[in-house]
N, C-alpha and C positions, 0 to 999 in steps of 0.2 A: 814809787813804784803798786799800785794793787794787785800785781797776778805775784807770785807766788814766780821762783829765780826759775827752774826749768819749763813752765809758760813758754818763755823765752829761746830755751835749747831745742833741741834735739834727743837728750839724754838722759830718760830715767836714773830712777834710781840703783845704784850697783853701780853704773856703767863708768862714773867716773871715779876717783875718789877724790880727786881735786874738787868734782863740783859737791858730792856729799859730805868732804871734811868742810867744807866751805858753811854749805846749809845747816851742817848742826853742830859752826863756831857762832854763825852771822845772822842762824836765821831763814826761814824758808824767800824769803823779799829782799836778804840779807838790810835788817833792819841796826842792825848792830853795827853800820861800818857807817862812819860818818859823813857827811858832807863833800870834803875834802879829798876822805879816803876816795870813796865812790871817784870824784873827779878822779885823782890819780893812776886806776885803773881802768880807764874808759881812752886816758891821753897813753895808756905804754899798752894799752893793747888798740889801737889805731896806729899807735907805732907799727906797732911789731907788721901787723897788716900791711900798713901802706908800703913796709921794705916788701914780704911777698909779691904786691901791684905788680903788674909791666907797668913798662912806660915812664916816664916823667914827669914832674911836675912845673909846668908851665910859668916862669914868673911873675907873670898877672896876677898869679894864685899866689905862687908867695906874699904879695900887696893886698891883692884883698886879704890878707887872713888876716894881715895887720890893722885894716881898715874892719875888719871885724872884734875887733877885741877891744881897738880903739873906737869904737861907734856905737856901738849896740850895747843896749843894757843886758845886763846878766840875763834875767830871763829868756829875751830877743835870743839871745844867746845861746841859752839851753832851747828854743824851741827849734832854733835854727841847727842845732844840735843831733836833733831828734828828729829831723827832716831830710838827714845826711844820713839818718842811721837805717831810717825807716828806708830809702832809694840804693845805701845801698847791701839792702836783706835782699829784694827785688831782683839786684845785678845779676 
């Protein structure tokens, strides 16, 4: 991540105690959080947002998820993740 975490949120300093605490403890770019920990946070946030989203998940998407994790290299999975996040943010 090249930009500070606040670049990606609508929250300024003082608007979120949680975000302020994260920045204070882990750095403006969350550089003190390991890759594994960041992926855990991504997974947990996605799970929570998925539960709030309306609709159901089609069976073919469950199958697609298995193929993605089994067929794509890590770098390509990260690229797909980035693309999905960009699409989610624009919805």
